[in-house]
C-alpha positions in Angstrom: -59.5 77.7 40.8 -59.8 77.2 37.1 -57.6 78.9 34.5 -60.3 81.3 33.5 -60.7 82.5 37.1 -57.0 83.1 37.4 -56.7 85.4 34.4 -54.9 88.6 35.0 -56.9 91.8 34.2 -55.3 94.6 32.3 -57.0 98.0 32.1 -57.1 99.3 28.5 -56.7 103.1 28.6 -59.7 104.9 27.5 -59.9 107.8 29.9 -57.4 109.9 28.0 -59.7 110.0 25.0 -63.2 109.7 26.5 -62.8 111.0 30.0 -64.3 107.8 31.4 -63.2 105.3 34.0 -60.4 103.2 32.3 -60.6 100.6 35.1 -64.0 99.4 33.7 -62.3 98.3 30.4 -60.0 95.3 30.6 -58.1 92.8 28.6 -57.4 89.6 30.5 -54.3 87.5 30.0 -53.6 84.0 31.1 -50.7 84.2 33.6 -48.9 81.3 31.9 -47.5 81.5 28.4 -46.5 78.5 26.3 -43.1 78.4 24.7 -43.7 77.4 21.1 -41.9 74.3 19.7 -38.7 74.3 21.8 -35.7 73.2 19.9 -37.5 73.5 16.6 -38.9 77.0 16.5 -37.7 78.4 19.8 -34.0 77.8 19.9 -30.8 79.5 21.0 -31.2 81.9 18.1 -33.6 84.8 18.1 -37.0 83.9 16.6 -39.6 86.6 16.1 -43.3 87.0 15.1 -44.8 83.6 15.1 -47.9 83.2 12.7 -50.0 80.1 12.3 -52.2 79.0 9.5 -55.9 78.8 10.3 -55.8 75.0 10.3 -52.9 75.2 12.8 -50.7 73.0 10.7 -48.1 75.5 9.4 -46.0 77.9 11.5 -43.9 80.7 10.1 -41.6 83.1 11.9 -38.4 85.0 11.2 -34.9 85.0 12.6 -32.1 87.5 12.4 -29.2 85.1 13.3 -30.3 81.5 12.6 -27.8 79.9 10.2 -28.9 78.1 7.1 -31.0 80.8 5.4 -30.3 83.2 2.5 -28.6 85.7 4.9 -29.7 88.7 7.0 -33.2 88.2 8.2 -34.9 85.0 7.0 -38.4 83.5 7.3 -38.7 79.9 8.5 -41.4 77.3 8.3 -42.4 74.2 10.2 -45.4 71.8 9.6 -47.4 69.9 12.1 -47.1 66.2 11.2 -48.5 63.4 13.3 -48.7 65.7 16.3 -45.1 66.9 16.0 -43.6 70.0 14.5 -41.2 69.2 11.6 -37.6 70.4 11.4 -37.6 74.1 10.6 -36.4 75.2 7.1 -36.1 78.5 5.4 -39.0 79.4 3.1 -38.3 79.3 -0.7 -39.3 83.0 -1.2 -36.5 84.4 1.0 -34.1 86.8 -0.7 -30.5 87.5 0.2 -31.4 90.6 2.2 -34.0 91.0 4.9 -37.2 89.0 4.9 -39.2 89.2 8.1 -42.5 89.8 9.9 -44.6 87.0 8.3 -48.4 87.1 8.9 -51.0 84.7 7.6 -54.3 86.2 6.5 -57.4 84.9 8.2 -58.4 82.7 5.3 -54.9 81.2 5.0 -54.7 82.1 1.3 -51.8 84.6 1.7 -48.8 85.3 3.8 -47.9 89.0 4.2 -44.3 89.9 5.0 -41.6 92.6 4.8 -38.5 92.7 2.6 -35.8 95.0 1.4 -35.4 93.0 -1.9 -34.7 94.8 -5.1 -37.8 96.2 -6.9 -39.4 98.0 -3.9 -39.8 101.7 -3.2 -36.9 101.9 -0.8 -36.1 100.5 2.7 -38.3 97.6 3.9 -41.5 97.2 1.9 -44.7 95.1 2.3 -45.2 92.1 0.2 -47.5 89.1 0.0 -47.2 85.5 -1.3 -50.0 83.1 -2.1 -50.3 79.8 -0.2 -51.6 76.6 -1.7 -51.4 73.6 0.6 -47.7 73.4 1.6 -46.5 75.4 -1.4 -45.8 79.2 -1.8 -46.5 81.1 -5.0 -44.9 84.2 -6.6 -44.1 87.2 -4.4 -46.2 90.3 -5.0 -45.3 93.9 -3.9 -48.2 95.6 -2.2 -47.8 98.8 -4.1 -47.4 102.5 -3.4 -50.7 102.9 -1.6 -49.0 101.4 1.5 -45.3 101.3 0.7 -43.0 104.3 0.7 -39.3 105.1 0.3 -39.1 104.7 4.1 -39.5 101.4 6.1 -42.7 99.5 6.6 -42.9 96.8 9.2 -45.3 94.0 10.4 -48.3 93.9 8.0 -51.4 92.3 9.4 -54.8 92.0 7.7 -57.8 92.4 10.0 -60.0 89.3 10.7 -62.6 90.6 8.3 -60.0 91.3 5.6 -61.1 95.0 5.3 -58.1 96.8 6.9 -54.3 96.4 6.6 -52.4 97.4 9.8 -48.7 98.1 9.7 -46.0 100.5 10.9 -43.8 102.9 9.1 -41.1 105.5 9.8 -42.2 107.7 6.8 -42.4 111.5 7.2 -45.7 112.9 8.5 -46.1 110.7 11.6 -45.9 111.5 15.2 -42.3 110.5 15.4 -40.2 107.4 14.7 -42.3 104.4 13.7 -46.0 104.9 13.8 -49.0 102.7 13.2 -50.9 103.0 9.9 -54.0 101.5 8.4 -55.1 101.1 4.8 -58.7 100.2 3.9 -59.3 97.4 1.4 -62.1 98.2 -1.1 -63.0 95.6 -3.8 -59.7 93.9 -3.2 -57.7 97.1 -3.7 -55.6 98.7 -1.0 -56.5 102.4 -0.5 -53.9 105.0 0.6 -52.6 104.4 4.1 -53.0 106.9 6.9 -51.8 107.1 10.5 -54.1 105.3 13.0 -56.4 108.0 14.5 -56.3 108.9 18.1 -53.5 109.0 20.6 -51.8 105.6 20.0 -49.0 107.2 17.9 -46.5 109.2 20.0 -43.0 110.6 19.7 -41.7 107.1 20.7 -41.6 104.1 18.3 -44.9 102.2 17.8 -44.6 99.0 15.7 -45.4 95.3 15.5 -49.1 95.6 15.9 -51.9 93.0 15.5 -55.6 93.1 15.7 -57.3 90.9 18.2 -60.3 88.7 17.3 -62.8 91.5 17.7 -61.1 93.5 14.9 -61.1 96.7 17.1 -58.5 96.0 19.9 -54.9 96.1 18.9 -51.7 94.9 20.7 -48.5 96.7 19.7 -44.9 97.3 20.7 -43.6 100.6 21.9 -40.0 101.7 22.6 -38.6 105.2 23.3 -35.6 104.3 21.2 -34.8 101.2 19.3 -31.1 101.2 20.3 -31.2 102.0 24.0 -34.6 101.4 25.6 -36.6 98.3 26.5 -39.3 97.3 24.1 -42.7 96.5 25.7 -46.2 95.6 24.5 -49.4 97.6 24.9 -53.1 97.2 24.2 -55.6 99.8 22.9 -59.1 99.7 21.5 -60.9 101.8 19.0 -63.8 104.0 20.3 -65.5 105.4 17.3 -62.7 106.0 14.9 -59.9 106.7 17.4 -57.5 104.6 19.5 -56.5 105.3 23.1 -52.8 105.7 23.9 -52.7 102.1 25.1 -51.8 100.5 28.4 -48.8 98.3 29.1 -49.5 94.6 29.2 -48.7 92.7 32.4 -46.8 89.4 32.8 -46.3 87.1 31.1 -46.1 89.3 28.0 -44.0 92.0 29.7 -41.7 91.1 32.6 -40.3 94.5 33.4 -36.7 93.4 32.6 -36.5 92.3 29.0 -37.8 93.0 25.5 -41.1 91.8 24.2 -42.6 92.4 20.8 -43.7 90.7 17.5 -47.3 90.1 18.6 -49.7 88.3 16.2 -53.2 86.9 16.4 -53.2 83.1 16.4 -55.7 82.2 13.6 -55.7 78.5 14.7 -56.7 79.1 18.4 -59.5 81.7 19.0 -58.5 84.0 21.9 -54.8 83.3 21.6 -51.9 85.8 20.9 -48.4 84.9 19.9 -45.4 87.1 20.7 -41.6 87.0 21.1 -39.7 87.7 24.3 -36.3 87.2 26.0 -36.6 85.0 29.1 -34.3 83.0 31.2 -30.7 83.8 30.3 -31.9 86.7 28.1 -29.6 85.8 25.2 -32.2 85.3 22.5 -35.9 85.9 21.7 -38.2 82.9 21.8 -41.7 82.4 20.5 -44.7 82.2 22.9 -48.4 81.7 22.9 -50.8 83.2 25.5 -54.5 83.1 25.9 -56.5 86.4 26.2 -60.1 87.3 26.9 -62.0 90.4 26.1 -64.3 91.3 28.9 -68.1 91.7 28.2 -67.8 95.5 27.7 -65.2 94.9 25.0 -66.9 91.9 23.5 -70.1 93.8 22.6 -69.6 95.3 19.1 -69.2 99.0 19.2 -69.8 101.6 16.6 -68.1 101.0 13.3 -64.5 102.1 13.0 -64.4 104.8 10.3 -61.1 104.5 8.5 
């Protein structure tokens, strides 16, 4: 049996919105995930939200507790050289506070990230930094169209560059952190609004990524950040609305430990990265897993009106 035949099917919930048969819509996951760069990126410390450049030669992630950074949460980088990942080092645009949730854009020209550095609107805000080869440019605040006095997490620009996806615990949502989108018109971010449909609940929804079709999202959900397990879900837009999402199976969720920090791998079509506690459960490691959209999800649907 080949790897494709052994993919595990996950039903993506659509019945709650459309009254249809959810079992006919599926996202398939390879049953085996690859631990990314053991000893370099995945270590005894917690590493979260792996993002890879489109050419596959630069990897970024963040750590809450890895020594050697500016302090607090720091973003780390490694480069693929002669088939091996280089020793990880903190990126030069880290600040003394919290810098986290990096995400390359599809063209590799920018890295989006979160920070509580001075000069924002309050809490954790969304920023971007240009990338030129192996160098990073000047950090830019993404502005009040998407940032607020509350906290914004996990920015991700859709594959076509037309929509920014992130989460926020600002007032006006369904409760806790909710998923938001902001349209990009002529290079300018438009005011953000909650993702339409049933995906946002009274729980915490965060750490979302578009998949390669630009319509399916994978995101994390927890009833409470401090006391409940964090698991990952998938949902797809039908028209302009997202279904509540259905829990992903193994290897992404194992039923016993936290899993979050999903990100589309720009360097490998049909691949998702994520963070999870495995083994001794002491820290979060970085993983890659292949996914496949079934034919019914691969056929373009009506445009998502945002």
